[in-house]
VEXLUM-834516 format. One line per 3 residues: number of its first residue (from 1); their letters; for each residue z, x, y of N, C-alpha, C. Coordinates in steps of 0.02 Angstrom, whole numbers, plus 50000, padded with zeros to 5 digits. Atoms other than C-alpha are relative to their C-alpha. Example, Ala and Ser with C-alpha at 12.3 -4.5 7.8 and 13.67 -1.06 7.14 Angstrom:
2
1> AS> 50000 50045 49941 50390 50615 49775 50000 50045 50060  49997 49958 49941 50357 50684 49947 50037 49961 50055
***
This chain:
396
1> MSF> 49943 49961 49974 50027 51430 46090 50000 49997 50076  49994 50008 49928 50090 51403 46267 50051 50050 50027  49956 49952 49969 50169 51532 46381 50026 49972 50066
4> DPI> 49971 50021 49937 50289 51488 46522 49983 50052 50053  50019 49953 49947 50272 51576 46692 50020 50073 49986  49978 49932 50013 50375 51728 46640 49960 50030 49942
7> GSL> 50040 49976 50056 50286 51742 46473 49928 50014 50020  50068 49989 49976 50118 51724 46559 49994 50065 50039  50000 49938 49961 50162 51864 46679 50006 50061 49954
10> LVA> 49992 49945 50047 50219 51975 46535 49935 50015 49964  50064 49990 50035 50055 51948 46441 49949 50032 50047  50047 49972 49951 49956 51985 46600 50013 50074 50011
13> IAM> 49983 49929 49991 50050 52148 46627 49980 50041 49939  50017 49965 50061 50026 52196 46445 49924 50011 49995  50073 49992 50004 49837 52163 46453 49974 50046 50055
16> LLV> 50020 49953 49947 49825 52258 46617 50011 50072 49976  49987 49933 50027 49905 52408 46532 49950 50017 49944  50050 49989 50052 49788 52385 46383 49932 50018 50031
19> GTL> 50064 49986 49966 49638 52379 46499 49999 50070 50030  49996 49933 49971 49697 52537 46587 49992 50053 49945  50004 49952 50055 49719 52627 46420 49930 50004 49972
22> VNR> 50068 50001 50028 49549 52572 46355 49952 50035 50047  50044 49968 49952 49463 52627 46515 50009 50076 50001  49988 49928 50002 49546 52798 46501 49973 50032 49936
25> KVA> 50021 49974 50065 49500 52818 46318 49925 49996 49990  50073 50010 50008 49321 52752 46327 49965 50031 50059  50030 49961 49945 49223 52878 46429 49949 49959 50040
28> LLS> 50052 50039 49965 49083 52755 46470 50031 49955 50052  49966 50046 49953 49203 52631 46551 50029 50039 50059  49971 49959 49947 49291 52768 46649 49946 50028 50046
31> RYN> 50053 49968 49961 49130 52850 46705 49970 49952 50050  50034 50048 49957 49061 52690 46779 50048 49953 50036  49952 50033 49956 49220 52629 46864 50010 49926 49985
34> IPD> 49986 50070 50017 49247 52466 46768 50073 49987 50017  49930 50014 49981 49405 52387 46844 50045 49987 49939  49953 50009 50055 49557 52394 46729 50015 49926 49984
37> PIT> 49986 50070 50016 49598 52207 46748 49941 49964 49969  50059 50031 50030 49419 52160 46704 49998 50017 49925  50000 49979 50070 49429 52261 46543 50055 49966 49960
40> GGM> 49944 50031 50036 49601 52198 46493 49992 49925 49993  50009 50072 50002 49565 52018 46538 49944 49979 49955  50057 50017 50043 49397 52018 46450 50017 50008 49926
43> LFA> 49980 49990 50069 49472 52089 46291 50042 49941 49974  49959 50058 50019 49601 51950 46288 49957 49938 49994  50042 50060 50001 49471 51817 46329 49955 49999 49938
46> VVA> 50042 49997 50060 49358 51877 46187 50039 49979 49938  49959 50015 50059 49498 51871 46058 50021 49926 50000  49977 50070 49995 49566 51703 46121 49943 49951 49987
49> SLL> 50058 50044 50009 49392 51625 46125 49978 49998 49927  50019 49998 50071 49353 51682 45948 50051 49962 49957  49948 50037 50037 49520 51615 45883 49992 49925 50009
52> LAT> 50009 50071 49987 49487 51448 45966 49939 49973 49964  50062 50023 50032 49311 51438 45895 50005 49998 49925  49997 49995 50073 49358 51486 45717 50058 49965 49968
55> SDF> 49941 50028 50032 49531 51414 45691 50036 49948 50043  49969 50048 49954 49568 51295 45837 50068 50025 50027  49938 49971 49972 49708 51415 45889 49990 50009 50075
58> KVS> 50010 49999 49928 49727 51388 46076 50060 50031 50035  49948 49968 49960 49823 51493 46200 49995 49972 50071  49999 50026 49931 49875 51417 46367 50055 50035 50039
61> FEQ> 49954 49964 49957 49966 51491 46515 50021 49956 50059  49977 50027 49936 50072 51429 46660 50000 50058 50049  50009 49945 49953 50022 51536 46808 50010 49979 50073
64> PIK> 49990 50021 49931 50099 51465 46967 50001 50058 50050  49996 49943 49955 50118 51640 47037 49932 50032 50014  50065 49967 49993 49934 51686 47020 49972 49996 50071
67> PIF> 50026 50001 49931 49878 51623 47193 50044 50040 50048  49956 49960 49957 50031 51709 47270 49981 50073 49997  50021 49931 50007 49971 51875 47201 49940 50015 50045
70> LLM> 50059 49989 49958 49804 51853 47291 50020 50003 50073  49977 49999 49931 49891 51812 47455 50039 50064 50016  49964 49937 49989 50006 51962 47435 49953 50059 50006
73> FFS> 50048 49945 49996 49857 52074 47406 49969 50004 50069  50032 49998 49935 49770 52024 47566 50050 50013 50056  49948 49983 49951 49933 52031 47662 50010 50076 50002
76> GVG> 49992 49927 50004 49950 52211 47601 49940 50036 50030  50059 49971 49969 49771 52250 47652 50007 50001 50076  49989 50003 49928 49813 52192 47827 50054 50047 50023
79> LCA> 49944 49957 49981 49975 52290 47829 49980 50074 50001  50024 49931 50000 49877 52450 47796 49946 50013 50052  50057 49996 49954 49748 52416 47932 50022 50020 50070
82> DLR> 49989 49978 49931 49758 52514 48093 49943 49972 50043  50052 50031 49958 49666 52423 48234 49950 50052 50026  50048 49948 49978 49590 52588 48287 49946 50009 49948
85> MLK> 50050 49997 50054 49505 52594 48118 49956 49938 50001  50039 50062 49997 49451 52412 48137 49948 50003 50055  50047 49992 49945 49372 52452 48304 49943 50047 49980
88> RGG> 50050 49953 50023 49283 52599 48226 49952 49968 49950  50042 50033 50050 49217 52485 48089 49960 49942 50026  50034 50057 49973 49147 52355 48209 49924 50003 49991
91> KAL> 50072 49992 50008 48970 52425 48203 49980 49991 49927  50015 50006 50071 48977 52437 48014 50003 49927 49978  49995 50071 50016 49033 52254 48003 49938 49963 50023
94> LLF> 50060 50033 49974 48887 52199 48112 49940 50016 49956  50056 49981 50043 48763 52298 48006 50005 49964 49933  49990 50032 50064 48838 52225 47849 49980 49927 50002
97> LLV> 50018 50071 49993 48818 52047 47912 49924 49992 50008  50073 50002 49993 48637 52084 47961 49965 50009 49932  50027 49991 50067 48607 52140 47782 50015 49939 49957
100> LFP> 49976 50054 50042 48703 51994 47708 49960 49935 50008  50031 50066 49989 48615 51845 47789 49933 49993 49964  50063 50009 50036 48438 51877 47724 50009 50002 49924
103> FIV> 49988 50000 50072 48511 51914 47552 50016 49930 49975  49982 50068 50022 48587 51739 47541 49938 49956 49998  50062 50039 49999 48419 51663 47590 49957 50018 49939
106> LQN> 50042 49978 50056 48326 51768 47462 50030 49982 49932  49967 50018 50063 48455 51734 47326 49984 49928 49981  50017 50070 50014 48421 51548 47342 49925 49991 49986
109> IVG> 50072 50003 50015 48233 51574 47347 49986 50022 49929  50007 49976 50069 48246 51673 47185 50022 49946 49951  49974 50052 50044 48352 51536 47105 49954 49941 49995
112> VSV> 50045 50058 49999 48237 51394 47157 49934 50016 49967  50065 49980 50029 48079 51490 47107 50003 50003 49924  49994 49995 50073 48141 51530 46932 50014 49931 49969
115> AKL> 49986 50067 50025 48208 51353 46910 49935 49959 49994  50063 50036 50003 48035 51282 46951 49956 50026 49944  50038 49971 50055 47955 51404 46828 50025 49973 49933
118> LDL> 49970 50028 50062 48074 51335 46695 49996 49924 49998  50007 50073 49996 48028 51157 46746 50067 49965 50008  49936 50029 49983 48203 51123 46811 49999 49974 50071
121> HPL> 49995 50026 49932 48253 51025 46966 50017 50058 50047  49986 49945 49953 48253 51141 47119 50074 50006 50018  49928 49996 49984 48435 51096 47151 50037 50045 49951
124> FGL> 49968 49955 50048 48480 51188 46992 49989 50073 50021  50011 49933 49973 48404 51340 47076 50052 50019 50052  49947 49987 49951 48529 51323 47217 50067 50009 49966
127> VTG> 49937 49993 50038 48670 51300 47092 50005 50070 49970  50000 49932 50026 48619 51465 47012 49983 50051 50054  50009 49956 49943 48599 51539 47185 50066 50008 50037
130> SIT> 49941 49984 49960 48722 51555 47328 50055 49947 49994  49948 50051 50007 48814 51391 47290 50057 50026 49957  49948 49975 50045 48907 51471 47144 50009 50075 50003
133> LVG> 49995 49927 50002 48866 51657 47152 50032 50028 50063  49966 49980 49938 48918 51675 47335 50061 49956 50012  49946 50047 49984 49024 51519 47354 50056 49997 49950
136> GHG> 49948 50001 50051 49118 51532 47189 50014 49930 49974  49982 50063 50032 49205 51392 47096 50011 49943 50050  49984 50052 49951 49264 51299 47251 49938 49969 50030
139> TGA> 50063 50025 49971 49094 51285 47335 49958 49966 49946  50037 50030 50055 49015 51250 47166 50023 49930 49984  49972 50067 50015 49132 51103 47134 49981 49950 50055
142> AYA> 50016 50044 49944 49100 51031 47308 49928 49975 49997  50070 50019 50002 48911 51033 47292 49983 49962 49935  50013 50035 50063 48916 50976 47110 50015 49926 50007
145> DRF> 49984 50070 49988 49002 50815 47163 49945 49965 50039  50053 50029 49959 48869 50786 47293 49936 49990 49960  50061 50004 50039 48725 50821 47174 50004 49946 49947
148> AEV> 49991 50052 50051 48798 50706 47041 49994 49930 50030  50000 50067 49969 48821 50560 47162 49933 49985 50035  50059 50013 49959 48670 50579 47277 49935 50010 49961
151> NNL> 50062 49983 50035 48541 50660 47163 50000 49983 49926  49993 50020 50070 48604 50597 46994 49985 50057 49952  50009 49943 50045 48602 50771 46918 50055 49999 49947
154> QMA> 49952 50000 50054 48685 50771 46748 50029 50070 49988  49966 49937 50017 48810 50907 46700 50004 50048 50059  49999 49956 49942 48810 50973 46879 50067 50037 50006
157> MEL> 49934 49969 49994 48998 51006 46879 50010 50054 49947  49991 49952 50054 49001 51091 46709 49958 50062 50011  50044 49944 49987 48852 51198 46754 50026 50044 50056
160> SMT> 49974 49962 49943 48927 51249 46921 50058 50044 49980  49943 49961 50022 49089 51304 46841 49980 50057 49953  50023 49949 50047 48996 51398 46704 49967 50058 50037
163> IAT> 50036 49948 49963 48881 51492 46824 50049 50041 50043  49951 49964 49960 49026 51536 46939 50041 50048 49958  49961 49958 50045 49123 51604 46791 49960 50061 49977
166> IGL> 50043 49944 50021 48977 51709 46728 49991 50049 50058  50007 49956 49942 48951 51776 46904 50062 50042 50011  49937 49963 49992 49134 51825 46913 50004 50058 49951
169> IVG> 49999 49948 50052 49119 51922 46750 49950 50056 50016  50053 49951 49990 48954 52006 46789 50013 50041 50064  49986 49965 49938 49005 52048 46968 50053 50054 49992
172> GII> 49948 49951 50012 49159 52137 46904 49978 50057 49954  50022 49949 50048 49062 52233 46771 49949 50048 50031  50055 49957 49977 48909 52299 46865 50013 50034 50067
175> GGP> 49988 49971 49934 48983 52338 47037 50017 50074 49998  49979 49930 50006 49068 52500 46986 49944 50045 49975  50055 49957 50024 48921 52570 46884 49945 50011 50052
178> IAQ> 50053 49991 49949 48796 52538 47025 50025 50047 50055  49972 49954 49950 48912 52623 47151 50000 50072 49973  50000 49933 50030 48930 52770 47030 49930 50029 49997
181> YLI> 50069 49977 50000 48742 52779 47013 49979 50027 50069  50016 49977 49932 48725 52794 47202 50036 50065 50017  49961 49940 49986 48864 52923 47212 49970 50060 49965
184> NRY> 50029 49944 50038 48785 53030 47076 49931 50019 50026  50069 49985 49980 48606 53014 47137 49997 50037 50066  50002 49969 49934 48644 53061 47316 50055 50051 50011
187> KLR> 49947 49949 49998 48789 53179 47275 50049 49987 50058  49956 50021 49946 48909 53084 47387 50072 50018 49985  49930 49985 50007 49090 53130 47418 50039 49966 50055
190> SSA> 49956 50029 49949 49233 53047 47508 50030 50056 50042  49967 49951 49957 49323 53134 47651 50059 50032 49964  49943 49973 50037 49472 53155 47534 49978 50055 49952
193> EEA> 50025 49950 50045 49368 53250 47407 49980 50063 50038  50019 49943 49960 49298 53362 47543 50061 50038 50025  49939 49967 49976 49472 53396 47612 50034 50038 49944
196> AET> 49969 49965 50056 49537 53441 47439 49962 50063 49983  50041 49942 50017 49392 53560 47412 50013 50057 50049  49986 49949 49949 49431 53651 47575 50074 50010 50012
199> HQF> 49927 49994 49996 49620 53636 47547 50028 49971 50065  49976 50032 49939 49636 53526 47702 50035 49935 49981  49964 50060 50020 49765 53406 47633 50069 50002 50032
202> DAS> 49935 50008 49967 49931 53343 47699 50056 50021 49952  49948 49974 50044 50065 53449 47618 50067 49966 50010  49936 50031 49985 50202 53348 47699 50005 49928 49974
205> AAS> 50000 50069 50024 50155 53184 47613 50060 49989 49954  49940 50014 50038 50315 53109 47544 49986 49949 49945  50007 50048 50053 50334 53011 47384 50026 49932 50023
208> IGT> 49979 50068 49982 50360 52823 47390 50072 49989 49977  49930 50011 50015 50545 52780 47397 50019 49926 50003  49976 50069 50001 50651 52623 47382 49995 49967 50068
211> VSV> 50001 50028 49933 50665 52598 47570 49929 49984 50022  50069 50013 49980 50478 52614 47597 49970 49940 49963  50024 50058 50039 50442 52489 47457 50029 49935 50027
214> LGA> 49968 50060 49974 50568 52365 47525 49971 49981 50068  50030 50013 49935 50496 52383 47700 49930 49970 49993  50068 50026 50011 50319 52355 47636 50003 49929 49973
217> LAG> 49992 50068 50027 50376 52203 47535 50019 49951 50055  49980 50043 49945 50460 52131 47689 49940 49983 50044  50059 50012 49959 50301 52152 47790 49949 49956 49965
220> IFA> 50048 50040 50038 50192 52079 47652 50022 49927 49997  49976 50069 50004 50302 51925 47629 50000 49966 50068  50003 50030 49933 50314 51898 47817 49929 49979 50017
223> ALL> 50070 50017 49988 50124 51903 47830 49978 49941 49957  50018 50054 50046 50108 51789 47679 50026 49932 50026  49971 50062 49976 50226 51657 47748 49967 49976 50064
226> AGQ> 50033 50018 49936 50150 51662 47922 49928 49978 49988  50069 50017 50015 49974 51657 47850 49994 49931 49968  50001 50066 50031 50012 51506 47740 50014 49945 50052
229> WLA> 49984 50050 49948 50089 51414 47888 49941 49989 50046  50059 50007 49956 49938 51449 47999 49943 49964 49964  50052 50034 50039 49820 51394 47860 50011 49925 49998
232> QQF> 49983 50072 50001 49911 51227 47850 49988 49969 50068  50008 50028 49933 49909 51204 48038 49927 49990 50020  50070 50003 49979 49722 51234 48054 49955 49973 49944
235> SGG> 50039 50023 50058 49667 51153 47890 49953 49942 50017  50042 50057 49984 49592 51001 47976 49945 50015 50050  50050 49982 49950 49476 51098 48093 49929 49995 49974
238> AIT> 50070 50003 50018 49288 51099 48095 49982 50055 49951  50011 49943 50045 49290 51270 48011 50067 50018 49969  49938 49985 50034 49422 51302 47880 50002 50074 49982
241> IPA> 49991 49930 50016 49483 51481 47872 50045 50005 49939  49959 49996 50061 49548 51526 47698 50069 50029 50013  49931 49977 49990 49735 51556 47681 50005 50075 49992
244> FLW> 49992 49929 50010 49710 51732 47617 49974 50041 50060  50023 49965 49940 49612 51779 47774 50053 49997 50055  49945 50005 49953 49755 51713 47881 50054 50052 49983
247> CML> 49949 49952 50021 49874 51820 47778 49980 50071 50019  50023 49934 49982 49767 51974 47806 50005 50012 50076  49996 49994 49927 49756 51941 47994 50072 50007 50023
250> MGI> 49929 49993 49982 49945 51920 48003 50026 50069 49980  49981 49932 50019 49965 52083 47907 49977 50051 50051  50026 49956 49948 49854 52170 48035 50043 49996 50063
253> TIR> 49959 50010 49941 49957 52094 48175 50068 50035 49994  49934 49969 50012 50123 52151 48100 49993 50076 50001  50011 49927 50005 50053 52325 48063 49992 50032 50068
256> NLL> 50018 49968 49936 49995 52354 48241 50046 49982 50058  49953 50018 49946 50131 52267 48345 50070 50028 49989  49931 49978 50012 50294 52317 48261 50012 50073 50017
259> PFA> 49987 49932 49978 50270 52504 48294 50023 50007 50072  49977 49998 49930 50297 52464 48479 50076 49988 50003  49928 50012 50003 50472 52408 48427 50036 50053 49959
262> GVK> 49971 49946 50039 50500 52568 48329 50001 49989 49926  50002 50015 50072 50463 52490 48158 49933 50024 49972  50061 49975 50032 50338 52580 48047 50002 49985 49925
265> FDD> 50005 50014 50071 50276 52539 47874 49967 50060 49964  50030 49949 50041 50232 52658 47734 49935 49972 49970  50065 50025 50023 50046 52630 47705 49992 50009 49924
268> KAA> 50007 49988 50071 50058 52706 47531 50036 49946 49959  49962 50051 50035 50192 52582 47478 49964 49932 50003  50036 50064 49992 50096 52433 47548 49936 50000 49959
271> DLI> 50061 49996 50039 49936 52493 47466 50014 49994 49926  49981 50004 50070 50022 52515 47298 50017 49928 49979  49980 50069 50015 50100 52340 47303 49939 49954 49999
274> SNV> 50058 50044 49996 49938 52256 47356 49952 50011 49942  50044 49986 50056 49837 52344 47221 50027 49971 49934  49969 50029 50060 49961 52290 47086 49989 49924 50000
277> CLS> 50009 50073 49995 49950 52110 47150 49928 49979 49984  50070 50016 50014 49759 52111 47146 49985 50007 49926  50012 49989 50071 49757 52182 46970 50028 49943 49958
280> LFL> 49969 50055 50037 49877 52048 46907 49962 49935 50011  50039 50061 49987 49778 51909 46992 49936 49999 49959  50063 49998 50036 49615 51966 46913 50009 49995 49925
283> VMT> 49991 50003 50072 49682 51994 46739 50022 49931 49978  49981 50069 50015 49763 51821 46743 49939 49954 50001  50060 50040 49995 49597 51746 46796 49955 50010 49939
286> MMT> 50044 49984 50056 49498 51834 46659 50028 49975 49934  49969 50019 50063 49624 51794 46522 49989 49927 49982  50004 50072 50013 49601 51606 46541 49929 49976 49987
289> LNL> 50069 50021 50011 49412 51607 46517 49987 49983 49927  50023 50017 50067 49340 51519 46365 49927 50022 49996  50067 49970 49998 49189 51630 46335 49951 49962 49956
292> VDV> 50045 50040 50043 49119 51519 46197 49971 49942 50040  50024 50055 49958 49108 51370 46315 49952 50025 50053  50043 49971 49949 49033 51481 46448 49931 50014 49972
295> ALS> 50065 49982 50031 48897 51543 46330 49961 49938 49981  50035 50060 50023 48857 51370 46260 49976 49958 50059  50018 50041 49943 48851 51287 46431 49943 50029 50041
298> AGP> 50049 49967 49956 48738 51415 46513 49929 49984 49980  50067 50016 50023 48584 51389 46404 49946 50037 50036  50056 49967 49967 48420 51423 46494 50017 50030 50068
301> FLL> 49981 49974 49934 48513 51459 46655 50020 50073 49997  49986 49929 50007 48557 51629 46584 49942 50043 50025  50058 49964 49976 48380 51682 46624 50001 50006 50076
304> IIL> 49996 49998 49928 48403 51635 46806 50053 50051 50023  49947 49953 49983 48566 51734 46812 49976 50072 49990  50026 49933 50012 48479 51884 46735 49954 50022 50056
307> VQV> 50044 49983 49944 48345 51878 46869 50040 50013 50063  49958 49990 49941 48480 51862 47002 50034 50069 49998  49968 49935 50007 48569 52016 46935 49951 50057 50016
310> VFV> 50051 49950 49986 48408 52117 46939 49984 50002 50075  50013 50004 49928 48375 52056 47116 50056 50033 50040  49943 49970 49965 48550 52105 47173 49997 50076 49995
313> FFY> 50003 49927 50009 48528 52280 47100 49950 50031 50049  50052 49971 49956 48366 52313 47194 50018 49991 50074  49982 50012 49930 48431 52236 47355 50055 50049 50023
316> VVF> 49945 49955 49982 48589 52340 47352 49975 50072 50007  50023 49930 50000 48500 52504 47312 49952 50014 50057  50053 49986 49952 48353 52485 47430 50012 49970 50069
319> VCF> 49987 50031 49934 48426 52380 47572 50072 50014 50022  49930 49996 49979 48616 52371 47579 50023 50073 50008  49978 49930 49998 48652 52554 47537 49966 50038 50056
322> RFM> 50036 49963 49949 48518 52619 47653 50020 49979 50070  49981 50024 49933 48563 52509 47802 50071 50020 50018  49930 49984 49987 48747 52550 47784 50013 50075 50009
325> GRD> 49993 49930 49983 48715 52736 47805 49987 50050 49945  50015 49956 50057 48676 52808 47631 50053 50053 49990  49945 49954 50011 48847 52892 47625 50050 49970 49950
328> YEA> 49951 50023 50048 49003 52873 47519 50026 49930 50017  49977 50066 49979 49065 52725 47622 49948 49947 49982  50054 50047 50016 48896 52641 47596 49999 49983 49926
331> AVT> 49998 50012 50072 48911 52662 47407 50058 49954 49982  49943 50043 50013 49085 52584 47406 49987 49929 50026  50017 50065 49973 49025 52443 47519 49950 49964 49955
334> SAA> 50049 50029 50045 48881 52414 47398 50034 49969 49939  49962 50028 50056 49006 52388 47256 50033 49935 50020  49970 50062 49975 49095 52258 47363 49947 49947 50009
337> FIG> 50055 50047 49989 48929 52176 47409 49982 49965 49934  50014 50029 50066 48893 52150 47224 50055 49953 49979  49943 50040 50022 49068 52085 47192 50002 49931 50029
340> FNL> 49992 50067 49973 49072 51943 47315 49934 49961 50005  50063 50038 50004 48886 51898 47302 49983 49979 49929  50006 50025 50068 48904 51873 47115 50064 49968 49976
343> GST> 49936 50025 50025 49088 51834 47095 50045 49971 50054  49953 50023 49950 49220 51825 47230 50023 50059 50042  49973 49946 49958 49306 51923 47367 50049 50043 49961
346> ATA> 49953 49961 50042 49441 51974 47242 49962 50048 49955  50041 49956 50041 49305 52044 47128 49973 50057 50041  50025 49948 49956 49232 52139 47274 50053 50053 50013
349> MAN> 49946 49953 49986 49400 52217 47315 50018 50040 49937  49986 49964 50062 49429 52261 47132 49947 50054 49987  50054 49951 50007 49259 52348 47126 50013 50061 50045
352> MQA> 49986 49945 49954 49304 52450 47279 50061 50040 49977  49940 49966 50025 49476 52489 47208 49984 50046 49943  50019 49958 50057 49398 52555 47048 49964 50063 50022
355> VTS> 50038 49942 49976 49281 52670 47144 50045 50047 50040  49960 49957 49956 49405 52732 47274 50058 50033 49962  49946 49968 50039 49542 52766 47145 49975 50063 49966
358> KHG> 50029 49941 50033 49423 52892 47067 49973 50051 50050  50035 49955 49954 49331 52964 47217 50034 50008 50068  49968 49994 49936 49447 52938 47365 49991 49939 50044
361> PAP> 50000 50060 49959 49478 52810 47503 49936 49989 50039  50057 50019 49958 49345 52716 47600 50027 49948 50050  49964 50046 49955 49443 52641 47748 49956 49949 50035
364> TSN> 50044 50048 49965 49296 52562 47839 49978 49945 49953  50020 50050 50050 49233 52475 47683 50057 49953 49983  49941 50040 50018 49409 52415 47644 50016 49947 50052
367> LIA> 49989 50049 49947 49412 52323 47811 49943 49951 50006  50057 50045 49987 49236 52253 47829 49986 49955 49940  50016 50041 50058 49217 52190 47650 50040 49936 49996
370> PLA> 49963 50063 50004 49362 52065 47648 49985 49954 50059  50017 50042 49942 49319 52005 47825 49934 49964 49989  50066 50031 50012 49137 51976 47779 50002 49952 49941
373> GAF> 50000 50040 50060 49171 51909 47606 50042 49937 50005  49955 50057 49997 49312 51791 47654 49981 49950 50054  50011 50044 49943 49249 51720 47817 49926 49992 50018
376> FVD> 50069 50004 49976 49074 51762 47879 49952 49976 49947  50047 50019 50052 48989 51741 47711 50002 49926 49987  49996 50072 50011 49053 51563 47694 49962 49962 50054
379> IMN> 50037 50032 49945 48983 51516 47865 49925 50009 49989  50070 49987 50013 48817 51599 47825 49974 49958 49942  50020 50038 50058 48810 51516 47656 49991 49926 50016
382> AVV> 50004 50070 49981 48843 51344 47730 49937 49987 50042  50059 50007 49957 48705 51369 47861 49937 50003 49958  50060 49992 50042 48578 51429 47732 49991 49940 49954
385> LTG> 50005 50056 50046 48617 51290 47608 49982 49935 50036  50018 50060 49960 48609 51156 47743 49926 50000 50016  50071 49995 49985 48437 51218 47793 49957 49989 49939
388> MLA> 50040 50007 50059 48372 51228 47616 50003 49930 49971  49995 50069 50025 48438 51057 47566 49961 49951 50043  50040 50044 49956 48344 50985 47715 49926 50002 49983
391> LPF> 50070 49995 50021 48180 51042 47637 49983 49944 49951  50015 50059 50042 48095 50890 47557 49989 50016 49926  50013 49984 50070 48044 50981 47397 50062 50024 49963
394> IGG> 49938 49978 50033 48224 51035 47364 50051 49943 50001  49947 50051 49995 48347 50905 47429 49976 49929 50002  50027 50068 49996 48231 50758 47439 50000 49962 49936
***
């Protein structure tokens, strides 16, 4: 069965609603902040994978709009960003990067060590390390080609795609529960929860109207178009900045320059639109997974992934959370840390969205996580991998 773009979008919306309903009905999922698109997409993927395995019934989708949703999301994030908040978050971003770099090094050491214990080539340890878990499918594909040609590693591409997919799933599942664990253990509250408790809330807050939605859409599309154009112009540089980061930067520019001309955007409308776009992007991604192939391809590498998950948990609880301040923002940032160090920046943002929708906003985390996950982490990952591949017992 094949769905055209409109049909694919309808199915995605339906599964997003199903995921939302299931999360509301199943107390365990709601309590631990599992993102709605992860639940809905996984339910569809499980059913579709079982049908394919038992009856050769295959479902395919045409999803040309999926990457647009991701760009719209980051454009909306930028459109909600006040530069005064970005300045305030500068110290937090620096601390976050100081926590991030040693994690990438240790993640690869863990991968290589377990691979050697399993009598596997050390390069497989890097594949089950930051190449796929931090770098995702794109970085995994790039290194897989190199390992197949230079090192003659068999099944490098298939393995890379499998590990990246598993990381995407696991990162979206455990980020919310770990953040909830931190919030419960240290009795953390957002500023919004504290304000509600003391009745210090904005009584004049207006509902979202047609004009505010249209204005936010105009700003998002302007940032998207400008970001795509800039990404094309600078695509041949020594360092490639992802298109979605350009879109976010253009959103920040529009948000902070247009008020001087008397134009203001409704942050609530922009936030609503961007969250819808992220949810649709993620549910579309999860729906297309063939979980049977993922399980069969992983084999002994599942043990390495399990060790990596345990390592991430302890690092987040005892290093990331503590260095980031041991407050509510630190707990939300920890959920993001898990998301893009096991899955992707979109997974990180979905983890944060799931936590903040329940406990209140975390503006600093919402700014530093996409900046670190989309840009700085790629540079750090490239530096670490270059150094480790230069070691004779790994890349030789």
